[in-house]
C-alpha positions, 0 to 999 in steps of 0.5 A, a space after each residue: 491212825 492208819 489202822 494201827 493196832 494197840 498192844 502191850 507188854 508187862 515189865 516189872 508189873 508195869 504196862 507198856 503200851 505201843 502202837 504197831 502200824 503194821 506191814 511187812 516192811 523193815 522195822 522202825 521203832 519210834 520214841 516220842 518226847 516229853 508230854 508226847 505219845 506213840 500216836 504222834 508218829 501216825 503221819 510218819 507211818 503213813 508217809 513211809 508206806 509199806 516199806 517200813 513197819 513203824 512201831 511207836 512206844 508210849 514210853 513209861 508214864 506217857 499215853 496208855 503206858 503205866 507210870 513208873 517208879 523212876 524216870 532214870 536214863 537206865 529205866 527208859 533204855 530198859 523199856 526199849 530193850 524189853 519192847 524189842 525182845 517182846 517183839 522178837 526184833 533183833 535189829 531195828 532202825 531207832 528213831 527218837 524225838 527230843 527225850 526219845 532221841 536221847 533214849 535212842 542214841 543212848 540205847 544204840 551206844 549200849 546195844 549197837 548190835 540191835 540198832 541198824 540205823 539211828 534217827 535223832 530228831 532235835 535231841 541235843 547231846 550237851 544241855 543243862 538246866 539254866 533257868 526253870 525246868 522246861 516242863 515246870 508249867 505242867 505242874 500247874 495243871 490238874 492231873 485228873 478230874 471227875 469229868 472230861 469237861 471239868 478236866 478241860 476247864 482246869 487245863 485253861 490255856 493249855 486245853 487246846 494242846 491236850 484236850 484230844 488226848 485225855 484218857 478215861 479211867 475205869 471209874 469214869 473219871 478223866 486224866 491227862 496222858 501223863 502225870 505232871 510231876 513225872 514229867 518234871 522229874 524225868 526232865 531233871 534226869 535227862 540233862 547232861 553231857 551225852 557226847 560219849 553216848 552219841 559217838 558210842 555207836 557207828 551205825 548210819 545216822 540222821 540228825 534232824 535239826 529244827 532251826 527254831 528248835 533246841 540244838 545250837 547250830 554249832 553243836 549240830 555241826 560238832 555232832 556230825 563231824 564227830 560221828 562218822 556216818 552221820 548226815 544232817 538235815 535242817 528243817 525250818 520248824 520249831 522243836 515240835 516238828 514231828 507234828 508241826 512240820 509233818 510233811 517235811 519231817 516225813 520226807 527227811 526220814 524217808 530220804 534217809 531210810 532209802 540209803 540204809 
């Protein structure tokens, strides 16, 4: 994990955990998507080397961070602000994938003085729930089990995707790195028309679109034409490109960061 140091802060009695990949370079705060965690940015941190200090938050209800009472837009953004204040970071590059990308551009719109540049990784600005809630499949998963083997067995076909990320509880039982109901509830609250948030900041921005992802080509074009100072990079990858196309993803981010 690139010798990352795991630390935490407390917000309203709730633990927020994050990974600091270290270095004396400029700060970049990375926000993962639903079902993810900060560790997914380890390869990005390694590819950026010492020029950037990558700090990756386990967002509320994910990874080593505690579950929250709500998964509202306001709640996620308050966590980002608390992290920046905790670290004493006045101005950062804010990078986010999917859920994290929406959180990133909404945070930049509300706190433009805290964001020097923005990287949106395959996060749309207009989308709704047509058909089932995308994470609804996780509702069939067990959240915890007495042993790791029992939990892996209960995950069935999903086991390969989560088996290396399971957490052990204080009592020796095991759990997923997220609660299935939390993910469903969070997804319900992330949809909508966020175009005003996307255009609500003026810092330099990179939009990374996965050609097999979730942003239609025409929406991506409207996003870059409607927001001055925004550049588009398209990668031949699926929506999970942070982990499925890490080299191309890292190259795209590094090239953009060289310009800010």
